C-alpha positions as semicolon CSV with decimal commas, in nm:
position;residue;x (nm);y (nm);z (nm)
1;M;0,001;-0,002;-0,004
2;N;0,143;0,369;-0,087
3;L;0,153;0,627;0,142
4;L;-0,129;0,806;-0,025
5;A;-0,368;0,509;0,002
6;L;-0,272;0,489;0,346
7;F;-0,355;0,824;0,449
8;L;-0,690;0,764;0,300
9;V;-0,766;0,488;0,494
10;L;-0,617;0,657;0,820
11;L;-0,881;0,963;0,704
12;S;-1,191;0,715;0,659
13;A;-1,142;0,508;0,993
14;P;-1,344;0,622;1,266
15;M;-1,238;0,861;1,561
16;R;-1,221;0,699;1,882
17;I;-1,253;0,914;2,164
18;T;-1,087;0,761;2,515
19;K;-1,048;1,070;2,721
20;S;-1,185;1,424;2,721
21;T;-1,142;1,592;2,417
22;T;-1,217;1,943;2,277
23;L;-1,160;1,968;1,869
24;P;-1,047;2,275;1,690
25;P;-1,325;2,506;1,608
26;N;-1,523;2,480;1,273
27;G;-1,330;2,160;1,125
28;Q;-1,459;1,895;0,882
29;Y;-1,422;1,527;0,923
30;R;-1,494;1,272;0,685
31;Q;-1,521;0,985;0,906
32;A;-1,740;0,871;1,218
33;V;-1,687;0,898;1,599
34;I;-1,673;0,600;1,862
35;I;-1,702;0,679;2,216
36;A;-1,459;0,423;2,388
37;A;-1,462;0,552;2,758
38;D;-1,678;0,652;3,060
39;N;-1,694;0,991;3,262
40;I;-1,589;1,186;2,947
41;T;-1,668;1,476;2,736
42;L;-1,638;1,538;2,346
43;N;-1,670;1,891;2,272
44;C;-1,659;1,919;1,865
45;S;-1,647;2,298;1,931
46;N;-1,863;2,339;1,579
47;S;-1,676;2,091;1,399
48;S;-1,892;1,865;1,144
49;F;-1,861;1,489;1,058
50;I;-1,950;1,440;0,714
51;G;-2,079;1,083;0,617
52;D;-2,157;0,908;0,261
53;G;-2,481;0,787;0,325
54;I;-2,440;0,479;0,560
55;G;-2,343;0,407;0,886
56;V;-2,334;0,555;1,234
57;G;-2,204;0,930;1,273
58;I;-2,145;0,882;1,642
59;L;-2,190;0,561;1,833
60;I;-2,159;0,504;2,218
61;E;-2,223;0,189;2,343
62;G;-2,256;0,094;2,718
63;R;-2,113;0,362;2,855
64;T;-2,163;0,609;3,139
65;A;-2,152;0,992;3,205
66;V;-2,064;1,107;2,854
67;T;-2,140;1,444;2,709
68;I;-2,139;1,552;2,353
69;R;-2,137;1,911;2,280
70;N;-2,127;2,130;1,978
71;C;-2,107;1,850;1,719
72;K;-2,259;1,893;1,369
73;V;-2,296;1,539;1,206
74;R;-2,478;1,480;0,847
75;G;-2,472;1,250;0,564
76;F;-2,500;0,953;0,762
77;D;-2,786;0,657;0,799
78;V;-2,801;0,775;1,185
79;G;-2,620;1,064;1,290
80;M;-2,598;0,937;1,639
81;Y;-2,663;0,608;1,809
82;V;-2,680;0,549;2,176
83;V;-2,731;0,182;2,305
84;K;-2,761;0,105;2,676
85;G;-2,598;0,350;2,961
86;K;-2,684;0,630;3,189
87;N;-2,638;0,976;3,289
88;F;-2,541;1,126;2,912
89;V;-2,564;1,507;2,844
90;F;-2,621;1,583;2,458
91;E;-2,583;1,955;2,452
92;N;-2,613;2,194;2,148
93;N;-2,534;1,953;1,883
94;D;-2,696;1,981;1,484
95;F;-2,768;1,625;1,354
96;S;-2,958;1,718;1,058
97;G;-2,941;1,640;0,716
98;N;-2,920;1,257;0,778
99;Y;-3,122;0,970;0,609
100;V;-3,455;1,084;0,473
101;D;-3,734;0,959;0,273
102;D;-4,124;0,955;0,194
103;N;-4,095;0,547;0,106
104;Y;-4,050;0,377;0,481
105;D;-4,366;0,222;0,613
106;I;-4,388;0,422;0,972
107;E;-4,787;0,375;1,005
108;H;-4,707;0,068;1,217
109;L;-4,524;0,278;1,480
110;R;-4,215;0,053;1,504
111;P;-3,899;0,192;1,545
112;L;-3,676;0,314;1,241
113;P;-3,292;0,224;1,211
114;H;-3,261;0,560;1,039
115;G;-3,283;0,903;1,120
116;G;-3,086;1,188;1,326
117;I;-3,080;1,054;1,674
118;I;-3,172;0,720;1,832
119;L;-3,128;0,656;2,200
120;N;-3,196;0,307;2,313
121;G;-3,206;0,186;2,650
122;I;-3,051;0,468;2,868
123;Q;-3,146;0,660;3,173
124;N;-3,109;0,948;3,373
125;S;-3,028;1,157;3,051
126;R;-3,052;1,518;2,903
127;V;-3,099;1,620;2,569
128;Q;-3,073;1,981;2,551
129;G;-3,062;2,269;2,295
130;N;-2,996;2,020;1,970
131;T;-3,114;2,056;1,618
132;S;-3,240;1,757;1,410
133;N;-3,390;1,859;1,116
134;G;-3,478;1,698;0,762
135;N;-3,423;1,346;0,862
136;I;-3,680;1,046;0,855
137;A;-3,703;1,115;1,232
138;G;-3,555;1,382;1,455
139;L;-3,510;1,227;1,784
140;Q;-3,595;0,866;1,864
141;I;-3,593;0,770;2,248
142;L;-3,650;0,373;2,298
143;N;-3,706;0,149;2,600
144;S;-3,536;0,452;2,809
145;Q;-3,622;0,599;3,164
146;K;-3,589;0,952;3,340
147;M;-3,498;1,181;3,048
148;T;-3,501;1,539;2,995
149;V;-3,556;1,681;2,657
150;L;-3,527;2,023;2,634
151;R;-3,542;2,339;2,400
152;N;-3,442;2,096;2,112
153;T;-3,562;2,179;1,728
154;T;-3,695;1,922;1,526
155;N;-3,838;2,062;1,207
156;N;-3,882;1,933;0,853
157;N;-3,843;1,551;0,927
158;R;-4,036;1,348;0,690
159;G;-4,189;1,124;0,965
160;W;-4,168;1,204;1,323
161;G;-3,981;1,479;1,530
162;I;-3,979;1,340;1,890
163;Y;-4,044;0,977;1,908
164;L;-4,101;0,782;2,258
165;Y;-4,128;0,395;2,227
166;G;-4,146;0,240;2,595
167;T;-3,983;0,488;2,735
168;T;-4,127;0,646;3,063
169;A;-4,097;0,877;3,361
170;S;-3,932;1,136;3,123
171;Q;-3,981;1,533;3,062
172;I;-4,045;1,672;2,714
173;Y;-4,036;2,039;2,743
174;T;-4,008;2,352;2,548
175;N;-3,934;2,204;2,214
176;T;-3,980;2,327;1,878
177;V;-4,122;2,024;1,656
178;E;-4,273;2,182;1,330
179;Y;-4,354;2,083;0,967
180;N;-4,304;1,719;1,056
181;N;-4,493;1,593;0,747
182;R;-4,476;1,288;0,503
183;S;-4,622;1,196;0,150
184;C;-4,779;0,837;0,069
185;P;-4,922;0,676;-0,213
186;Q;-5,284;0,614;-0,046
187;W;-5,312;0,993;0,108
188;G;-5,106;1,175;-0,153
189;K;-4,832;1,492;-0,101
190;D;-4,790;1,605;0,235
191;A;-5,124;1,417;0,369
192;G;-4,967;1,284;0,701
193;C;-4,933;0,941;0,659
194;G;-4,811;0,839;0,981
195;S;-4,616;1,151;1,027
196;A;-4,618;1,386;1,395
197;G;-4,442;1,623;1,570
198;I;-4,435;1,380;1,916
199;V;-4,529;1,025;1,931
200;L;-4,562;0,802;2,238
201;T;-4,625;0,477;2,199
202;Q;-4,576;0,084;2,350
203;Q;-4,645;0,168;2,718
204;S;-4,454;0,510;2,700
205;D;-4,634;0,582;3,038
206;R;-4,592;0,866;3,301
207;N;-4,425;1,129;3,089
208;S;-4,478;1,526;3,099
209;I;-4,479;1,699;2,778
210;G;-4,569;2,079;2,811
211;W;-4,472;2,413;2,679
212;N;-4,397;2,239;2,295
213;K;-4,457;2,431;1,977
214;L;-4,617;2,155;1,737
215;N;-4,729;2,340;1,427
216;Y;-4,794;2,209;1,073
217;D;-4,726;1,823;1,153
218;G;-4,910;1,533;1,055
219;D;-5,044;1,485;1,425
220;G;-4,936;1,767;1,670
221;I;-4,902;1,470;1,958
222;Y;-4,973;1,096;1,856
223;Q;-5,049;0,861;2,112
224;G;-5,136;0,490;2,009
225;N;-5,237;0,317;1,825
226;S;-5,393;-0,002;1,944
227;P;-5,469;-0,141;2,294
228;A;-5,157;-0,324;2,366
229;S;-4,940;-0,021;2,267
230;A;-5,103;0,246;2,415
231;S;-4,954;0,489;2,660
232;N;-5,122;0,611;2,997
233;D;-5,080;0,849;3,289
234;N;-4,927;1,136;3,070
235;E;-4,949;1,443;3,112
236;I;-5,014;1,679;2,789
237;F;-5,013;2,054;2,924
238;Y;-4,988;2,422;2,791
239;N;-4,849;2,315;2,434
240;T;-4,945;2,522;2,153
241;I;-5,054;2,302;1,841
242;S;-5,189;2,417;1,502
243;H;-5,253;2,361;1,162
244;S;-5,216;1,962;1,202
245;V;-5,297;1,766;0,872
246;A;-5,483;1,524;1,059
247;N;-5,548;1,557;1,491
248;G;-5,396;1,807;1,726
249;I;-5,336;1,533;1,933
250;E;-5,459;1,169;1,898
251;A;-5,487;0,956;2,216
252;T;-5,641;0,664;2,096
253;F;-5,676;0,354;2,372
254;G;-5,508;0,554;2,623
255;L;-5,599;0,571;3,002
256;R;-5,587;0,806;3,231
257;N;-5,378;1,084;3,014
258;Y;-5,478;1,429;3,178
259;I;-5,464;1,695;2,867
260;H;-5,490;2,058;2,988
261;H;-5,420;2,402;2,903
262;N;-5,314;2,316;2,566
263;T;-5,428;2,543;2,239
264;F;-5,520;2,383;1,932
265;T;-5,596;2,589;1,656
266;D;-5,670;2,517;1,282
267;D;-5,639;2,161;1,310
268;N;-5,837;1,920;1,117
269;Y;-5,959;1,738;1,448
270;G;-5,846;1,914;1,727
271;A;-5,823;1,613;1,937
272;W;-5,911;1,244;1,849
273;L;-5,953;1,045;2,183
274;G;-6,130;0,696;2,024
275;Y;-6,150;0,443;2,268
276;A;-5,991;0,624;2,557
277;Q;-6,104;0,599;2,913
278;Y;-6,058;0,812;3,217
279;V;-5,966;1,091;3,002
280;R;-5,924;1,447;3,164
281;F;-5,941;1,695;2,910
282;E;-5,938;2,053;3,087
283;N;-5,873;2,396;3,010
284;N;-5,778;2,379;2,696
285;I;-5,877;2,605;2,355
286;V;-5,966;2,431;2,056
287;R;-6,062;2,670;1,795
288;G;-6,122;2,647;1,379
289;A;-6,094;2,276;1,359
290;R;-6,181;2,144;1,032
291;V;-6,410;1,848;1,145
292;K;-6,445;1,833;1,488
293;S;-6,317;2,005;1,824
294;V;-6,291;1,642;1,982
295;Q;-6,437;1,344;1,862
296;A;-6,411;1,012;2,114
297;D;-6,624;0,712;1,989
298;N;-6,648;0,473;2,254
299;A;-6,541;0,720;2,530
300;Q;-6,586;0,603;2,882
301;H;-6,563;0,801;3,203
302;S;-6,400;1,099;3,075
303;K;-6,395;1,453;3,163
304;Y;-6,418;1,770;2,971
305;T;-6,386;2,099;3,210
306;G;-6,362;2,456;3,158
307;N;-6,259;2,431;2,795
308;T;-6,328;2,652;2,489
309;F;-6,468;2,498;2,185
310;D;-6,503;2,769;1,905
311;G;-6,592;2,647;1,545
312;A;-6,652;2,300;1,584
313;D;-6,888;2,043;1,745
314;V;-6,757;1,805;2,011
315;L;-6,894;1,437;1,947
316;L;-6,902;1,149;2,171
317;Q;-7,038;0,860;2,048
318;P;-7,060;0,458;2,066
319;W;-6,912;0,297;1,785
320;E;-6,941;-0,056;1,607
321;G;-7,131;-0,189;1,902
322;G;-6,887;-0,048;2,194
323;A;-6,985;0,192;2,504
324;C;-7,018;0,562;2,564
325;A;-7,081;0,608;2,889
326;G;-6,947;0,767;3,210
327;N;-6,856;1,092;3,066
328;S;-6,907;1,418;3,235
329;F;-6,890;1,795;3,097
330;G;-6,878;2,114;3,300
331;S;-6,812;2,468;3,248
332;N;-6,712;2,477;2,885
333;T;-6,727;2,761;2,676
334;L;-6,898;2,698;2,309
335;T;-6,896;2,933;1,997
336;K;-7,060;2,799;1,676
337;A;-7,007;2,464;1,865
338;Q;-7,229;2,216;2,033
339;I;-7,153;1,888;2,251
340;V;-7,300;1,574;2,086
341;T;-7,365;1,241;2,289
342;T;-7,615;1,076;2,128
343;G;-7,629;0,702;2,191
344;C;-7,410;0,764;2,530
345;Q;-7,520;0,673;2,868
């Protein structure tokens, strides 16, 4: 092997980080990164790692107390993939421009092995101030607990902005999650097609989701989508949700979810709560829904209190032989809207 060939091999080999490292500012590296030690920090100083469409940009497996700051990663199949471990900090990184398409089947809501960031099986970690735009999915958090996801931007992804799968007891606060939409043959261009700003599935329970901006997504928040995979006991509050292609929030089959003080504007449905039980839908503002402010087929034991419904009806109804029973309404404000509960007990 001549010297030039050897240089090219070394240039493309992964950069292994075994101690705290600060890179020179604004550099470019056409290679991946492997974190190979615990209790270290990688500060990229706004340097970029650029891939050729395959592989993982930053890989972390089974580590503890690793911090990644100020890194830019693009052109990989997955910008950053973290498997197992705890006490991570991922701060002020940019994982935009990795794998994207409109052909991958996402409507089954299973995790996607592509996109900006994938965190799988980690605990007690913080994801703050990152950008992950223009991927198939911005941020996927799988089988994890006690995560803090704060002030991130996940826009223009062709699937999901922030996706939780089997992830519990976490806080998703003050993120900007907009224009996450998708095309598909059966529905057409930018028709939603299973896309959403925030997704909760596979028993993503006891999470707190607040103060997020969720505009122009397929669904603003999508929670579902079967009895086995539904997510329960979540608190969803003070989010601004607008212009959703399908639903401002869909919480199908969920139990005991508390949805309060959100603003829904110009969505197709403000809220779709089919088959949900023991929902508290309180002090929300729903304006300009194109079909219904709220629709809840087979709604049971749910409370609608202190809401403003402006421009479209609320519909609770039994469906396909199911039961609609035990629901209550109090102190709601109706403008060009009515509450319809025909067939409910």
